[in-house]
N, C-alpha and C positions, 0 to 999 in steps of 0.2 A: 400224751393224749389219752383220754379215757372214753369209755362208751358214752355216746351222746354228744361228744365234742367234735364230731366230724364237720368239715365245711359244708355249707348248705348244698353246694353242687354235688358233693360226694354222697350226702344223705339222700338227695333226690334220685341219684343214679341207682343207689342200692335198693331203694324202696320201690322202684319201678317194676311192674310185672314183666317187662321185657328185659331179658338179660343181654349183655354185650360180651364180646370175646375178642382177644387179640390174636387168636390162632388162625392159621391157614386152614383150608378145607381138609387137607390131608392130616394135619395135626389134630384137628377137631375130631375127625373120624377115628384116629388112633386112640385119642383119649376116651371116646365112648367105648371102644373095644376093650380098654383097660378097666372100664367101670368107673371112669371119672366123668362126672357130669358138670360142665361149665355153668357157673351161676352169675358171674359178673366180671367186668374189667375193673381192676383195682390199681391204684397208683399212690405214690408218695413223692413229695417234693421238698427240697431244702435249698437255701441259699446261704453260703458261708463266706465270710471275709477273713483273710489272713494278712498278717503283717509281713513286710519284706524281711524282717529280722527276727522277731519273736524272742523267746526266752534265751536262746543260745545264738546270738547274732553272728553273722559272717565276718564282722570286723571286730577285732579285739587285740589287746596288748598284754604282754606278759613280761615280768622282770627278767633280765638276762645279764650276763657279763661275758666279755671276751674281746673279739676283734671285729672291725667293721669290714665293708666290702673290699677294701684295698689291702687287707691284711695287717692293718695298723691298729694299735689300741684305740678303742672308740672313746668318745666323750659322752656325757650324759645328754639324753634327749629322746625324741620320739621319731618313729619312722611309720608313716601311714600306709596302710593297704598292702604291706608285704613286698614293696618294690625295693628289694635289697635287704640283706640281713643286717640291720643296724644293731649289732650285738655289742655295743659298748656298755658302759655302766649306766644303762637307762632301760628302755623298753623296746620291744619289737613286736610285730604282728606274729602271733604264734598259734600252735594247734589248739583246737578246742576238744571238748569231751567227745563230740560226734565226728572227729577227724577219722577218715578211713585210711589215708595214706599220705605221706609227705614226699616231696621231690626237691633235690638240691641241684644247684648249678654246677656243671662239670668244668667250667672255664677257670683259668688262672687270673685273668684280668677282666674286670667289668667296670662299666660306667655307673654313675649314680642312678640311671634309669633302668638298669639291667635287673630283670626279675630273677634273683638268685635263689628264691625259695617259692615253692608251690605246694598246693594241697588239694585233695579231694575230700569233701565232707558231706555228710547226709544233712539235708535240710529237714530236720526232725519236726520243726514246727509246721511245715507244709504237710508232712506225712500224717501227723496227728489230726490236723484240721480236715484233711481229705477223708480220713477214716470217720470222723464225727459226722461230716455231711452225708457220707454214704450210709452209715448206720441209721441216721435220723430218717432219711428217705425210705430205707427198707422197713423201719419200724412203723412208719405211717402207712405204707402199702399193706403190711401184715395186719395192722389195725382195721383197715377197710375190709380186708378179707374176713376177719373175725366178725365184724358187724354184719357181713352178708351170710354168716353161718357156714363158711367154707372150711374145708379140712386142709387145703393147701393152695399154693399158687404155682402155676406152671408157665413155661415160656416167658420167664422174666427177662425184661430188657432194661438195662440201666445206662444212662448217659451222664456225662459230666462235661460242662463247657464253661468257658470264661464269659463273664458279663462285664461290660464297661472297660475294665482293665484287668491285669494279671492278678490282682489281689482279691477279686470277687468271683466266685465260681458257683454255678447252680448244679444241683443233683436231681435227676428225675428217674424214677423207677416205676415200672408198671408190668402187669402180668394178668393172666386169666385165673380167677379164683375158681376152684373146683371142689366138688363134694364126692367122696368115695361112696359109691352106691352100696348100701347095706353095711357100711362101716360106722364105727363110733367116732364121735368128734374127739380129736386129740387134745391134749392139754395145751399144746402150742401149734399154731398154724405153720406147716412146713412150706418151703419154697424151693423152686428149682429153675435153673436156666434152661433145662431140657424140656422138650415137649414132643408129642408125636412118636415117630419111630424110634428116636434115640431114647426117649423115656421108656418105651415098651421094651427095648433091649436091656435096659438097666434093670427093670423089674423082672424080666425073664431070667436074668443072671442071679436073682435073689437079693438085689439091693434096693433100698428105698432112699429117696432124697430127704435130707433134714432141713437144710437151709442154704441159701446162696451166700457166698463169702467173697470178699475182694480186699486187696490191700494195695497201697501205693507207696513207692519209694522215690525220693527225689535226691539226686546227687549233683552237687555243684563243683565245678573245677575252678580252682584259683591257679592259673597256669604259671609254671616255671618258665624260664627263658626259652628252653628248647621247645616246649609245647607251643608257646606263643609264636615263635618264628615258623615252626612247621605248619601251624594253622594258617599262617599267611602265605605259605608256599614258597618261602625264601630262605630256607635253612636246612643244612644237613649236619650231622655230628662232626665236630672239628671246625665249624664256622665257615665252610666253603660251599659255594654253589655247586650243585650237581644234580644229576638226573636219576640216581639210583633210588630204588624204593626204600622208604624208611617208615617204620611203624611209629605212630604217635602214641606212645605207651600210656601217658596219663589219661588221654581221652578213651582209649580202649579199656583201661582199668575202670573208669567211671561207668562205662556201659555194663561191664561185668558186675561191678559192685551194686548198681541199681537193681539188676535182675536178681542177684543173690539176696539182697535185703527184702525185696518184694516177696520172694519165695519164703524166706524165713518168717516174715510177718504173717503170711497165710498159714504156714505150718503151725505157728503158735496158737492158731484159733481153731484147729481141726478137732481138738479134744479126743485124739486117738482114733478118729475116723479117717476115711479116705476122701481125696479130692478127685472129682470126675469132671471131664470136659474142660480142663484148664485152658484159659485163653490169656495170652501175654501180649500186651500192647506197650510200645515204647515211643515216646516223643522227645525230640531233642530241640532245644531252643538255644540260639546263639545270643549271648549277652554282649559280646564285644571284647576286643583285645585278647582273643584266644579263650575267653571264658565260655563255657557251655553249661547247660542245665539239662540233665537227663531225668525224665519222669517215666517211671515204669509202673504199670498197673497189671496185676495178676488177679484173675477172677475165676470162679468155678463153683460147682455144686458139691456140698458135703454130703456123702452117702454112707450108709451103714448097712451091713448084711443082716437080713431078718429071716432068711430061710435058705435052703440049698437051691441051687439053680435047677429050674425045670422049665420046659417049653410052654409058651402060652397056647391057648386053644386057637385053632385056625380062624382067620377072619370070617365074619358072617357077611353074606351078600346083602347089601342094603338098598341097591338100586338094580332093577331088572329091566332090560330093554326088550320090548315086545317085537315080534316079527322075525 
């Protein structure tokens, strides 16, 4: 998007002599106290579609040699979906480059339907598509702010939701564009999830926001037999029914792996600066047959120190009650 390419609705909103704001009364007053003058409500929007498989699909085969599920030399052939390690002189469902961990069946005897092999893997095609949608919406919001002559955007709100089915997702981001009174227009419009008192405390501590940042990690579990049975509530180690508590390790690992990946993705985009106001959201979807999908989104405001900490001047009285 370049200057002059804004949608007609956005161009009309920015050219109006009346400004709009997404701030609460308290946040609006705190911005004025900081010397930030709101000029417009700005927003960005994007719709992305992703494939269920992508460049690194969840179903794949690899050449192997060895023994089948019964401990006997295997014969050439294929085994679909990883239900049993068909490790004969043929192919089996095997780990991918984005595999995070693998799990093996602990039993000595298994049937042909027994899931003797499992895996947790990152759905990297979902991660990259989510990032593209988020960044596109953010760029369009910042473009609107630049068109309004703003220095930054405060109180940013971003949402991501599914449209029609799980392969189409919309991204919407909006915030209040502000001008720093008496300040020079920066080369890049900065943005912040913070506003009001939280932004005031940040500036008081000697930090300034540079941009909002977010990353998503999606981890899928392909359950091994123990995980599948425990998710059904009908299995304990050893194959006997019982009431003792048992940790479902593969599912717990998926939760931790998703959080770690989201954190690492964000850290890779900080450029040596700090993340402030980190917000972590996790959603779990049941796919069926013990399979789960863990989506983790971590967002926050990138900040940098520009001076030593010093207290802000006391607030000025703006409304006086008579009598």
